[in-house]
C-alpha positions in Angstrom: 62.9 60.5 134.3 66.0 58.6 133.9 68.8 60.3 135.9 72.2 60.9 133.9 73.9 57.9 136.1 71.6 55.8 134.9 71.8 56.6 131.4 75.7 56.3 131.4 75.1 53.0 133.0 73.0 51.6 130.3 75.4 52.7 127.9 78.2 51.0 129.5 76.2 47.7 129.7 75.4 47.4 126.1 77.4 46.0 123.5 81.4 45.8 123.7 82.2 48.1 121.2 79.8 50.6 122.9 81.8 50.1 126.2 84.9 50.5 124.2 83.6 53.7 122.6 82.6 55.1 126.2 85.7 54.5 127.5 87.5 56.1 124.7 85.2 59.1 125.2 86.2 59.6 128.7 89.8 59.2 128.2 89.5 61.7 125.4 87.7 64.3 127.8 89.9 63.8 130.6 93.1 64.3 128.2 91.4 67.3 127.0 90.9 68.9 130.7 94.3 68.1 131.5 95.8 69.8 128.4 93.7 72.6 129.2 94.9 73.0 132.7 98.7 72.5 131.7 98.2 75.2 128.9 97.0 77.7 131.8 94.6 80.7 131.1 94.6 82.6 127.9 93.4 85.7 126.4 89.9 85.8 125.0 89.5 88.1 122.0 86.8 87.9 119.3 87.9 87.8 115.7 87.2 91.5 115.2 88.8 92.7 118.3 92.2 94.2 118.1 94.8 94.4 120.8 97.6 97.2 120.9 100.3 97.1 123.6 101.8 100.8 124.1 105.7 101.1 124.4 106.5 101.8 128.1 109.8 102.0 130.3 110.5 100.2 133.2 112.4 101.5 136.4 114.6 99.7 139.0 113.9 99.6 142.7 117.4 99.4 143.8 116.5 98.6 147.3 114.4 95.3 146.5 116.5 94.6 143.0 113.2 94.5 141.3 112.1 95.9 137.9 108.8 97.8 137.7 107.7 97.0 134.6 104.4 99.0 133.4 102.1 96.9 130.9 99.7 99.3 129.3 97.3 98.4 126.2 94.1 99.0 124.5 91.6 96.8 123.2 89.0 97.8 120.8 87.0 96.9 117.6 87.8 98.9 114.5 85.1 101.3 113.5 82.7 100.0 110.6 80.1 102.7 110.7 80.3 104.7 107.3 77.6 107.4 108.5 79.6 108.5 111.4 83.0 108.8 109.3 81.0 110.5 106.6 79.5 112.9 108.8 83.2 114.0 110.2 84.2 114.1 106.5 81.6 116.3 105.6 81.8 118.6 108.8 85.5 118.9 108.0 84.7 120.0 104.4 82.2 122.5 105.4 83.9 124.2 108.4 87.5 124.1 107.3 87.3 123.5 103.3 89.2 120.3 103.7 88.5 117.6 101.0 89.4 114.2 100.7 90.8 113.0 97.8 91.9 109.6 96.0 95.4 110.3 97.3 94.6 111.0 101.0 91.4 108.7 101.1 93.3 105.7 102.9 94.8 107.7 105.5 91.9 109.9 106.4 89.6 106.7 106.6 92.4 105.0 109.0 92.8 108.1 111.4 89.2 108.9 111.7 88.1 105.3 112.3 90.6 105.1 115.1 89.0 108.0 116.9 85.6 106.3 116.3 86.9 102.8 117.3 84.5 100.9 119.6 86.4 100.3 122.9 86.0 96.7 124.8 85.7 96.8 128.3 85.8 93.9 130.6 88.3 91.8 128.6 91.1 89.9 130.7 94.5 89.6 128.9 96.8 87.2 129.7 100.7 87.7 128.5 103.9 85.6 128.5 107.3 87.8 129.5 110.4 86.2 130.6 109.0 82.6 130.2 106.2 83.5 132.9 102.5 84.2 132.3 101.0 87.1 134.0 97.3 87.9 134.2 96.2 91.4 133.8 93.2 93.7 135.1 90.3 93.8 133.0 90.1 96.5 130.3 88.1 99.7 131.5 85.3 101.5 129.7 88.0 103.0 127.3 89.2 99.7 126.4 92.5 100.2 128.5 94.3 98.1 130.6 97.4 98.9 133.1 99.5 97.1 135.6 102.9 97.5 137.0 104.6 94.1 137.2 107.6 93.5 139.6 110.2 91.2 138.6 113.2 90.5 140.1 116.4 91.6 138.1 117.9 88.2 138.2 115.1 86.8 136.3 115.6 89.3 133.3 118.5 88.7 130.9 119.4 92.7 130.9 123.0 92.4 129.7 122.7 92.1 125.9 119.8 94.6 125.2 117.7 96.7 127.4 114.4 95.9 125.8 112.3 93.3 126.8 109.6 91.9 124.6 106.4 90.1 125.6 103.1 88.3 124.0 99.6 88.0 124.6 98.6 84.5 125.3 95.9 83.3 122.9 94.1 80.0 122.4 95.6 77.4 120.4 93.0 78.2 117.7 93.7 81.9 117.4 96.7 82.4 115.0 97.1 86.0 115.6 100.0 87.6 117.5 100.1 90.6 119.5 103.6 91.5 121.0 104.8 94.5 123.2 107.9 95.9 124.3 109.5 97.4 127.4 112.6 99.4 127.8 114.6 98.6 130.9 115.9 102.4 131.9 118.8 102.4 134.3 118.7 104.5 137.3 121.0 107.1 136.0 121.9 108.4 132.5 120.2 111.2 130.1 116.6 111.2 129.5 114.7 113.5 127.0 111.0 114.5 127.3 109.9 115.6 124.2 106.5 116.8 122.8 105.2 115.6 119.3 103.5 118.2 117.5 105.5 120.9 115.9 108.5 119.7 118.0 109.5 116.5 116.3 106.1 116.3 113.8 105.3 119.0 111.7 101.7 120.0 112.7 100.9 123.6 112.5 99.2 123.8 115.9 98.7 127.6 115.9 96.4 127.5 112.8 93.3 125.3 113.2 92.9 124.3 109.5 96.5 123.4 109.3 96.3 121.3 112.2 93.4 119.1 111.1 95.2 118.7 107.4 98.2 117.5 108.8 96.5 115.3 111.4 93.8 113.6 109.1 94.7 114.0 105.5 98.6 114.6 105.0 101.3 111.9 105.7 102.9 112.6 108.9 106.4 114.6 108.4 109.2 114.8 110.6 111.1 117.9 111.8 114.5 118.0 110.0 117.5 116.8 112.1 115.4 115.9 115.5 115.7 112.2 115.0 119.7 112.2 114.4 119.9 114.7 117.3 118.1 112.6 119.6 119.7 109.2 118.6 123.4 111.0 119.0 122.5 112.2 122.7 120.8 109.1 123.6 123.5 106.6 122.4 124.5 105.4 125.9 122.1 104.6 128.5 119.8 107.1 127.1 115.8 107.2 127.5 113.1 109.1 125.4 109.7 109.8 126.6 107.1 111.3 124.5 104.6 113.4 126.2 101.7 114.9 123.8 98.3 116.1 123.6 97.5 113.5 121.1 94.9 111.2 121.7 95.8 107.6 122.6 93.6 106.4 119.5 96.5 107.7 117.1 99.1 105.8 118.7 99.5 103.2 116.1 99.9 105.9 113.6 102.2 108.0 115.8 104.2 105.0 116.4 105.0 103.8 113.3 105.7 107.0 111.8 108.2 108.0 114.5 109.8 104.6 114.2 110.2 105.0 110.6 111.4 108.5 111.0 114.7 106.9 113.0 113.7 108.3 116.6 115.1 106.2 119.2 112.8 103.8 121.0 110.6 105.7 123.2 107.6 105.4 125.9 104.2 107.5 125.3 102.1 109.6 127.6 99.2 110.6 125.4 95.6 112.2 126.0 92.7 109.9 126.9 89.3 110.5 125.4 86.4 108.6 124.3 82.9 110.2 122.5 80.6 108.2 125.0 81.5 110.0 128.1 82.7 112.9 129.9 86.2 112.2 128.9 85.5 113.7 125.6 85.8 117.0 127.0 89.5 115.9 127.6 90.3 116.2 123.9 90.0 120.2 124.5 91.8 120.1 127.6 94.8 122.4 127.8 98.0 120.7 128.1 98.8 122.8 131.1 96.3 120.7 132.8 97.5 117.2 131.0 101.1 117.3 130.6 102.3 118.5 134.1 101.2 115.1 136.1 102.4 113.2 133.3 106.1 114.7 133.1 106.2 114.7 137.3 105.2 110.9 136.8 108.5 110.2 134.9 111.0 112.5 136.9 109.7 110.7 140.0 110.4 107.2 138.5 113.9 108.3 137.9 115.0 110.6 140.7 118.9 110.2 139.6 118.4 110.7 135.8 119.4 114.2 134.0 116.5 115.2 131.8 116.3 117.7 128.8 113.0 119.0 128.1 112.0 119.7 124.3 109.1 121.4 123.1 107.7 124.2 121.0 106.8 127.7 121.2 103.2 127.4 119.6 101.1 126.6 122.9 102.3 126.1 126.6 105.5 123.8 126.5 107.5 126.9 127.6 105.0 127.7 130.6 104.9 124.1 131.6 108.8 123.5 131.4 109.4 126.5 133.2 107.1 125.5 136.3 108.5 121.7 136.1 112.2 123.0 136.2 111.5 124.9 139.3 110.1 122.0 141.0 113.1 119.7 139.9 115.9 121.9 139.4 118.7 119.3 139.9 117.1 116.8 137.3 116.1 119.2 134.6 119.6 120.0 132.7 118.2 122.1 129.7 115.1 123.4 127.9 114.7 123.5 124.3 111.9 125.4 122.8 111.5 125.2 118.9 110.5 128.4 117.8 107.4 128.2 115.4 105.8 131.5 116.5 108.8 133.8 115.1 109.2 135.1 118.7 112.3 136.8 119.9 114.4 135.3 122.9 114.4 138.6 124.7 110.6 139.1 124.4 108.5 139.4 127.7 107.3 135.7 127.5 110.4 133.9 127.6 112.2 136.7 129.9 109.6 136.2 132.4 109.3 132.4 132.1 113.3 131.8 132.2 114.5 134.6 134.4 115.5 132.2 137.2 117.7 130.3 134.8 121.3 130.7 133.4 121.6 131.3 129.7 123.0 127.9 129.3 120.0 126.4 130.8 117.3 126.9 128.1 117.4 127.8 124.4 115.1 128.9 121.8 115.9 127.4 118.2 114.5 127.1 114.7 116.6 124.1 113.5 119.1 121.7 115.2 122.1 123.5 113.7 121.4 126.3 116.3 121.3 124.2 119.5 124.4 124.7 121.4 124.8 121.3 123.8 127.0 118.6 124.0 126.4 115.6 126.2 128.6 115.1 129.4 
């Protein structure tokens, strides 16, 4: 059997134009390898895979003068199974008398398909941020990847705008673009930690049928006045953090709605679950299990900021916020509870929960006009 070097030598020793062709081939391969090396690593996503970067907020380590920048994303393949989607459609029709119509078909399909998406594990994403590239950890079974970059403040231009954009690095032949953004939140200032369902978005959590209808069939609707109030309070060095029991799969829909409704730029802490493993039970987990650690993480990252906690009376926000306030009394400036259960301010529930607070430290409200608070 002729060896590869022998074959190459034979090729080289043939006619002049063969020698020239061989040399050109070698040079071409060499230049290609050099170009690849100069280009650096890239993210490899199949044409039917999608990448979503979730909004996050960074915090400053004043001792090292470094920004801690969380990068959190999700890689998935959109659901294509008509069988599973139809099964959900028929189940909701039988159990809750909810029907898909020509008017709501697109949004029903979009939201259900998001829940059924095929998560992609083992994918490695490369991003470019502030003229540098960073390799992120590989995606997990739920398609998510998380990493905290530590970047010296001097390398980031934070004087003009607190938002930093970044982009996934893809091969030259992949013309798609996947962008993300991080808000640089200063060590001091006013922050709002807010629920979503029935706090800023009309959901009807207290009635299962209404909740399902608003989640899958109806256009999302904002609670009147909330966006304007948040904008007013957070106009200077403000930060908004949404902590919700909604699943991460609905983030694209929620983010689009919240942005179009005029709310300030926010980060999100949602609920993780997937149909294929034990995390499916997280969908049924009470907010008293999922929200406290998420809120605690925010308060720990910003120990010198003032916080307003905003929720509703429909589930457990009052109970959660009362306990959080006891642990972080100097940081929590105000607790606001939107009254969706028609309860009185002097009922046993609220009096027991907030007995340790002064009247000006918490308020039950039906609409924003009732809120008595001015930033200072």
